[in-house]
N, C-alpha and C positions, 0 to 999 in steps of 0.2 A: 571776637573770637568766632570762627566759623565752625558750624557743626557738619561733620561728615557722616553721610549715611553709608552704612555697609551695604555692599552689593555682592551678589553671587549666591552660591549655594552653600548651605551650612553642611557640616560634616554628617549630620543625621540624614539630611536630604540626599547627599551623595551616596551614602551607604544604602539607602532605600532604592535608589535608581540602580545601583550595581546589583542588588539582590533581585530586583525585577528582571533585569537583563539576564542574570544567571538562570533564573527559573525558566524564562522563555527559551534560552539556549538549550537547557536540559530537556525540555519538552520537545523541541525541534530535533535534537539528536535521537531521542527515543522514537519519535515518529518516523524518522528516516527509514528504519528497517521495514516498517509496514508498507511504505510507498515503494521501496525498492522491490519488495516481494510482489506487490501489485503489478509493477512493470514487467517482472519476470512471468507472472501468470498471464498477463495480456499477450506477451510475446509467444508463450507456449500455446495458448489458445489459437492465436493467429496462424502459427505454423502447423498445428494439428488440423485446422480447417482446410488447409491447402492439400489435403490428403489425396485429391484426385477423384475422378468420376467413378472408379471401381471400388472406392473405399467402403468399408463397413463401419458400423459404430464401434465394434471391438477394435478394429485397426486404428481408428481415430483416438480411442481411449489409450491404446498402447503407445501411440506416437506422443500423445500428451504426457503420459507417465514417464516416458523416456526423457523428454525435455525437462519435466519437473525434477527428475532425479539429477540431471546435469546442473540445473539452476538452483538446486537445494530448496525447492518449494515445499513447505511443511504445513501450510494452512489448509490446503485442499489436496485431494487425490483424484484420480481418473473417474472414480465412481460418483463424484460430486457434479460431474459435467452433465448438462442438459443438451442433448444432441437431437436435431431435427433437420429434415430436408426442407429447403425453401427455394423454389425456382431452379431446381436441378443441381443445387449445391448444398453442402452441409452448413448449418449454422450451429455453433457451439456457444453456450452461455453458462455462466456460473455466477452465483451470488454467495458471498461469504463475509464473515465478520472476523477481523483480526484484532485481538485484544492485546494491548501493550501495557505491561505493568509499569507503574511509575515508582511509587513509594508505598510500602506496606500494603494496605488494602485498596489503594487508589490506582485505577487503570484507565487507559484511554481505549475506546472501542471504535474501530473504523469499519464502516460497512462499504463493501466494494461490489460492483456489478460489472462483469466483464462479458463482452460479446464479440464474436468474430465478425459481426457486421460493422462494428465501430472501426473507424480508420486508425 
């Protein structure tokens, strides 16, 4: 009589794999909003920096705030921008943290640095 060895994944092993995949998917979905807003902030900063040679800090802030309102940016506002002249053009930078709640008192914190010098 031949003995057959069982091969494959047990039910408990399969359930654990599904749970781990579900947790990773949940965290990914929650993180998407933070990175989506980061892309909007970067685009708004880039567009505001193209304000032209006669622009002032106030006009750059207004331009950013207008774009932020259109893109529904809520993590920062125009007063958070750091604006300076460098080589005859304006450089706009902002650093902020976006906190994404997961479950109960558990959150993910994303630190973002955006600069108009970055491509």
